[in-house]
N, C-alpha and C positions, 0 to 999 in steps of 0.2 A: 293832232295832238300827240300821239305816241304809238307805241308798239301795239297795244291791244285795241284801241278804239279810234274812231274817226271823229270824235267829238272835239270841238275846240272850246276850251273853258278860259274865261278871262282870268288873267293873273291877279287882278284886283280881288276877285271873289276868293281865289285860293289863299291869298295873303290874309284877307279878312277872316276867313274861317280858321286859318292857322293862328293868327294873333288872338282871336276869340278863344280858341282852344287852350293856348298858353295861359291866357288870363284866368280862365276857369280852373285849370289845373293848379296854377299858383295860388289862387284864392282858396281852393280846397286844402292844399298843403299848408298854407299860412294859418288857416283856422285850426288845422290839426296840431301844429307845433306852437302857435302863439295865441290860441283861442282865449285862454284865461287872461292873458295880458291885454288883449284887445278889449275884452269885456270890462276889465278894470279901468282902462283908459276911457272907454265909452261912458262908464258910470260917473267918472269925475267930470267929464264934459257935460253930461246930462244935468248934474247938480248945478254946475256953473251956469248953464243956459237957462235952467228953470228959475234960478235966483234973479237973473236979468229980466226974463219974460216968462211968467208962469203959463202962458198960452202958446208957447213956441210950437209951430206946426211941424218942424222937422223932428222934434223930440216926441210929439204925439204920434207921428207916423212910425218912428223907429220903436216906440214902446209896443206897438202892435206886432211888429216884425221880430223883435229880439226874442221874446219868449218862444216863438216857433222855432227859431234857429237854435236856441240853446237846448230845447227839449228834444229835438230831432237832429242833434249835431252830428252823430255818427253817420246817419243816413245821408245827411246833407253833404258831408265831406266825401263820402263814397260816390254820391251822385255827381258832384262837381268834378271830382278827379276823373271818373270814367267818362263823363260827357266831354270834358276838355281833352282827354287822351284820344277819344274817338274822333273828335274834330281835327286834332293834330295828325293822326294817322290818315284820315280821309283826305285832308288837304295835301299831305305829302304824296299820297297815291295819285291824286289829281295832277299834281305838279309833274310827277313822273310818267303820266299818261295811262294810268291803269283805270279801267272802267269801274272796278269794284270800289274805288274811292268815291265815284259819283253815287253809286248805290248806297254806300255808307252815309254820306252826307244827306241824301234825299230820305233815306230810311230813318235817320235820326229826327229829321223834321217831321215826318209822318207820325212817328211814335209819340213825339212831344206835342203835336197839334191839340189833342184833347185837353191836356194839362194847361197849355197856354191859353186856350179859349176859356176854360173854367176860371183860370186866374184873372183873365181880362174881364170876365163878367162879374166875378165876386169883388175884385179890387182893381178897378180900372184906373190906370195912370197913363199920361201921355208917353212916358218912357217905355212902358210895357207895350203899348200900341205900336210905337215906332219900331221897337225891336222885333215884334211879331211881323209887321209889314215888311221890314227888310228881309227877314228870313223867308217870308212867303214869296217875295219877288225874286230872291236868289234861287229858291227852289223852282219857281216857274222858269227862270232863265236856264237852270241846269237841265231841266227836262225839255228845253227848247220851246216852251209854250205849247208843246204837243204831247200831252201825257200818253195818248194812245200809242205814239211812236216809241216812247220810252217803255211802256208796258209790253209792247211787241218785242222789243229787244230783250227784256227780262224773260219773256216767255221762250224765245228762241234759245237764250243762254241756259236756262235752268230746266225747262220742261221738254221742249222739242229736240234739244241737242243741236250741235253745230251742223251746218249745211256742208255738203261735199260737192 
């Protein structure tokens, strides 16, 4: 891979994480700068759709999601921006061959696992399940399906110190 490590990471995974990070960062910034306009456009769309079909499933779904996003908008923007930025930095580090990029990407997954599981249990959707499974498979791939080997590397790196 590169200077620091002997791990070989698929370019597809690096590009996936990079693009996902850009998307999350841009979404956070667009909500920050255009949030009010987006809400107005959505409200017009909602009225139009409900006039056509009072039982529209998409509108029913977004009605439950929109109040959460609007009430916690600041935290949501900060979360999206930092998450996206972390994925961008981690994927660039992986691309350049730095082991800490791997640690950052795996660490983000591990930190977010409880939240993803709670969200899947409380509001299961096929999209959330697929997203979670893709991230799980990527994380397994990144630790080479041998978590004990990955944990040993972290132990040597941070606790035992480098070997001479």
